Phi, psi and omega in degrees: 000355178090000180284147177253005178197163179221159173288166178305313183296317179297318181295317179294318179302313184288327177294317177300318181293317183290324184262358187048048183231122189250015178275085184295327180296316180296317179295323178297323179291319178297317179299316180298320179295319179295323178291318179297323180279000179063024171282333172238156181246136177249113181282160179303333180273007177088006180280130178260129183223160166301139185303314184287330175295317179297319179296315181296319181293322178296318178296317179298318179298320178296318179297316180295322178297317179296318178296321183294338180275350180288136177239143183051053184297335181272356181057039177244130180304140180302325180300319180291320179297314181295320180296315181285329177295322178299321179293312181294321180300317179288321183293321185254008179052053180289144174284170179298320180294320180294318178297321178295323179293320178297314180299316180297319182296328185265355181239002178234155181291332178214141181213144180243129176250120183227158181160159180286177178302137176080011181268000175096024180295314180295321177301319180292320178298317177300320180292323177298312182297313183295316180297316180299314181296315181295318181293322181292332182270356180265159176082178184291337181259038183301138179201153175281148177263143173267101183254130182243126178253128185232151177213158184288334182229162178298321180295318179293324178294320178297317179297318181295317179297317180295320183286326185260339183081012180237150179296141177225154179223170177284157179298317182298320180292318181294320181284342179075075183300128177259103186287342179285319183262342184082001180256206181230151179288330177255129177209199183296335179270347178219071187291163176296142179270092181207145176279325183218128178244126177245116181249120182267158177051044188290341178294345178276350183284142175281153180298337178292334178285000000 
């Protein structure tokens, strides 16, 4: 189901089901010992998680919070963004929600675009890219933007490239997987060199990424 943690009761219920073992008291004692030994983590909200998953999620939350506080991350005047967004909005017949999503993506450090199939997510991504490029090239401080499109798999990257008309790559390729260490060449101390990063199908990404 995509969850990275369960409540005590849910964890015991599913363990009983998987093992066809109904001694809930014994399982509760084992669970308590694992938490005490810090093999499992118990969050203040009662969520039980793998210790390293909890550490990664807490770290991720801190990064997202820091990104969310960034304003004008593209260093493009709001006036230029609004002017070019009006042009793109009319040209591509964006809905009010899509235009708001474009504005949010270009004026915040991090933004999430969500919706079911056929709701216009790819259309919105194209509008984000076009608006950003046009706004960056307008005014006295005109400059090209380095925009990076990422996807979790090669097939998804190909679809993204075909849909947007821009090159896309897999996340692993962009980060530079180091097979000797098992890590990546790009991380918080050596970030990707890009003005704008658009990551598609992000719900497929592991917390380690």
